[in-house]
Structure formats: C-alpha cells, structure tokens
C-alpha positions as CSV (number, residue, x, y, z in Angstrom):
1,M,-17.8,-29.6,1.0
2,R,-17.0,-31.0,-2.4
3,P,-13.4,-31.4,-3.5
4,A,-13.7,-28.5,-5.9
5,D,-15.1,-26.2,-3.2
6,T,-12.2,-27.3,-0.9
7,F,-9.7,-26.2,-3.6
8,F,-11.3,-22.8,-4.0
9,H,-11.5,-22.3,-0.3
10,H,-7.8,-23.0,0.2
11,Y,-7.0,-20.9,-2.9
12,N,-8.8,-17.9,-1.4
13,I,-7.0,-18.3,1.9
14,I,-3.6,-18.4,0.1
15,E,-4.6,-15.5,-2.1
16,N,-5.6,-13.4,0.9
17,R,-2.5,-14.3,2.7
18,G,-0.3,-13.3,-0.2
19,K,-1.9,-9.8,-0.3
20,N,-1.7,-8.9,3.4
21,M,0.1,-11.8,5.0
22,F,-2.4,-12.0,7.9
23,K,-4.6,-14.9,9.0
24,P,-7.1,-15.4,11.8
25,Q,-5.5,-15.8,15.3
26,D,-2.4,-13.7,14.3
27,I,-1.5,-11.1,16.9
28,V,-0.9,-7.7,15.3
29,Q,-0.2,-4.1,16.5
30,S,-0.6,-0.7,14.9
31,K,2.6,0.5,13.2
32,T,2.3,3.6,15.4
33,G,1.8,1.6,18.6
34,G,-1.2,0.7,20.7
35,P,-2.7,-2.5,22.1
36,K,-2.2,-6.0,20.8
37,L,-5.0,-7.1,18.5
38,V,-6.0,-10.6,17.6
39,V,-7.1,-11.1,14.0
40,Q,-10.6,-12.7,13.9
41,R,-11.2,-12.6,10.2
42,V,-9.7,-11.3,7.0
43,E,-11.7,-9.7,4.2
44,G,-9.5,-8.5,1.4
45,D,-7.3,-5.7,2.9
46,T,-9.5,-5.3,5.9
47,L,-8.9,-7.1,9.2
48,W,-11.5,-7.6,11.8
49,C,-9.7,-7.7,15.1
50,T,-10.4,-7.8,18.9
51,R,-8.2,-6.3,21.5
52,Q,-6.2,-9.1,23.2
53,D,-7.2,-7.6,26.6
54,D,-10.9,-7.1,25.8
55,F,-12.9,-10.0,27.0
56,G,-16.1,-8.5,25.5
57,A,-14.5,-9.2,22.1
58,T,-15.7,-6.0,20.4
59,E,-14.5,-6.3,16.8
60,I,-12.5,-3.4,15.3
61,E,-12.1,-2.9,11.6
62,V,-8.4,-2.3,10.7
63,K,-6.7,-1.8,7.3
64,A,-4.0,-4.4,6.9
65,D,-1.4,-1.9,5.8
66,T,-1.6,0.0,9.1
67,V,-0.5,-3.0,11.3
68,S,2.3,-5.4,11.6
69,L,2.7,-8.8,13.3
70,Y,3.3,-8.3,17.0
71,H,6.7,-9.2,18.4
72,E,8.4,-8.4,21.7
73,E,11.9,-7.1,21.8
74,G,14.4,-8.1,24.3
75,D,15.1,-11.4,26.1
76,F,11.6,-12.3,27.3
77,G,11.3,-15.7,28.9
78,V,15.0,-16.2,29.1
79,C,16.4,-17.3,32.5
C-alpha cells in the first residue's frame, strides 16, 4: 500500500466510525434484546455480524441504528 492509500484507508475507517461508532470485533446487541452479535465488517450504516454463539459464522445484516454496544449490568467477575 502506498502512503496516500494508507491515509485514505485510515480516513475511511475514522469516517465510518464517526457515523455509527462500530468497528469490526465490537460486540453489539439489538436495542430490543436478543443474542450478542460480533461485528465482522462495517459498510456505511450496515453492519455484517455473526452471533457470538454461532460457530457456523452465518453473517447477519444489521442496521447500525438498531443495535448498541453490548454491556453486562451488575457485578460480573467481582469476588
């Protein structure tokens, strides 16, 4: 990759992240509930995800505005 190509590649990543704040390997969940999803790729406002518990890795198309970053509530992992 040439330096100019590198600049535009990083710019596109930052641009995409600014619009929907998701990146590959983020764990997300539907705002209405459901299984945890792992973001595989981001294309504009569309996320291509796999279920975290699906070892067949079937990709699911999800609109970015319908999910949020996954977080657990409570004192998980605290002894």
